[in-house]
C-alpha positions, 0 to 999 in steps of 0.5 A: 500500500505504501509503495502505491501511495508514494507513486500516486503523484499529483500528476497521476491523480489528475490524469486519473480524475480526467477519467470521470469525463468518459462516463459523466459526459455520456451519463448526463446527456442520457439522463437529461435528454434521452427521455425527451429524445424518445418522446419528441423525436421517436414519438414514444409515449412518455410512460413507455419511454420511461419503461425503455430507460428503466429496463435498460438501466435495471439490466445495467444494475444487474450486470454491476455485481457480476462485473464487480466480482470479475474485476476483483478476481486474482489476476484481473487487471482493472486497467485493462478492463477500462481500456477494453470498454472505452471504444464499444461504449462510445460506438453504442452511445452514438447509435442510441441517438440515431433516428433510425428507429422511426425510419425502420418501424414507423410509428410502432410503439412496440418495435421502437421500444424494443429497438432503443431498449436493446441499444440502451442495454448495450450502452450500460453494459460497457458503461459498467465495464468501465466505471466499476474498475475505474472507481474501485481502483482508488480503494486499492491505491490509498486508505487515507480518509482525506486523500480519498476525499481529495481525489474524489473532489478533483474528480467532482470538479472535472465532473462539474464541467462534464455535466455542463457539456453533457447538458449544454451541447444537446441543448443546441439541437434544433439550432442550425443543422445540429442533431442529437447524433452530432452531439453524441458523436462529439461527446463520445470523441472526448470520452474516448480521449479522457478514458485513455488519459486515465488508463495512461495515468494508472500505468506504473501506479496500479498493479493487478493482484496476483493470485496466491499459490493455493488460491483456487481460480473461480470459473464462469461469471461467479453469480453464486460467489457474487450473491454470497458476497452481497449477502455478507456485505449487506450484513454490515451494519452501515451498509443498509443505511448507505444504500437507502440513502443512495437510492432515494437521493438518486430517485429524487435527483434524476426525476428533477434532472430529467425534467429540466427541458419541461421545467424551463419551457412549460413551468418557468415559461421561457424560450427553450434554447435560451433558458436551458443554456442559462440553467446549465450555466448556473448549474456548472458554476454552482458545482464548480464553486460548491465542490471545493467547499464541500471538500473543505467541510469534509476535511474539517468534519466528515463526509456524512456531515457535509452531505447532511448540510448541503443536501438539506439546503438543496431539498429545502430550497425546492420546497421554497421554490414550489411555494414561490412558483417556478414562473416567478419573476423579479423585474421581468427576470425569471429568478428560477433560471438561477435558483433551481439549477443552483439547488440541483447543482448543490445537491449533485456536487455534494453527492458525487464528491462523497459518494464513492469515498463513502463506499470505499470506507465499507471496503475496510469494514468488510475486510475487518469483518469478513476478510480472510488472509487480507481478502478485499472486495473493492470492485464488488463493494463499488458495484453494490452502491452503483447497482442501487444508484442505477435503480434509484436513477431509473426509478426517478425517470420512470416515475417522471414518465408515469407522472407526466402521462398521468397528468395527460401529457402526450406527444404521439400526435405531434408527427413532424415535431422536432427536438426544439418544438415544445407545444405548451400543454394544459395548465393542469399538466404544467402544475404536474411538471412543476411538482416533478421539479419541486415537491416530489423530488424534495420529498424523496430526497427528504427520505434519503436524508433520514437514512443518511442521518442513521448512517454510522460511518464518520471520520472518528469511527473510520479512523478507529476501524483502520487502527484496529484493521492494521493491528489485525493485519499485523497479527497484533492484539486488538479490541472492538472498543469504539466500533460498536456503531459499525459492528 
């Protein structure tokens, strides 16, 4: 561990951090615009479009633990897995934004659903093959509480600009000759470049764990061992609170993020192209400012405290926005073009700054409780919350589609409409869209905060855990005093 930490220079850390662009650019364009693309371009009904996204992401969530288990096997090279996934991910992503579905299947809801579901499933398969090793590798390279926060903070700062690109560039669709597939192609090129930069940064720093002489080699996908691992991890006291926090936060957040286009045009009441650019500009600026502040608060207190502070402010702000009204103006200026992305950016930046570092902490707890002969499960433990993360995100988008349909929103009759065309719906539908951007996600995130409050892994308990773990590794005597909340 010490040798790996000394090799983890600032240049290497920065190169690794750039790897977040490979997944973030594609992730954010998909989550913010794919439902809109299916509804406006393919003319799939909103609730069916939500099902397309839910099925494909649920499939991805299922592959998370399997890929995590494969990535943790002795001799498995996480760096090589990253390299192998980059090009297929980019190719499938571009294919997903092609309007070829309507050309092949016309107005058939069923066949267009199947077509775009299959392509989406391929995207998320290669996405998982990239992200599980990418995020898990840091848990192997350092156990230092603040260094993990620092690396994730740098990564989150880069992520802020990636969220900007992943949201701003698709907003140009309909301006001139730009289409969704052009934007997807441009973002995929950037994703390929940053992915290979990350892989190059890990060279000489990361080494695959060699199998021990008496260690049996597992064959096949290892579904049984994966389920066994998950069962052991679930029995760890902090895990259930952490996973429930992740699920509910992402469900509320994804509902709001996926509703941005409708919020800007129908709720705030401004021109789409001007409004969405303003919203994304404020979102990126907020994240760029918030990430260093969150990182500092984590260093002064701990990750849980920082989350409780900033996410509570974000959720409370959504409720206040509902009371004020999303179409509120001051001197003719639509104030929600600033306030809503500020609240979204605060929650997003806080979550992504601490999420994976919180997952890394469970690696040490798992080794302390379940590890045999120094066995560690970085990838499986990274995959577990990522599985829950995706189910939460998919649930949020599915709920958005269901709610919009329940309020009567339907674009299937708008044949010939392009991506920049938003026909203003009835007032009752607009109220529903407003609830999807304020009241409903705030309530869901409020549930997430309750589980975060119950999560017992703090800086104090983590440092006590690492102290006992080092003694256990060295074969020294130790007690479980101070670990009662964890065990």
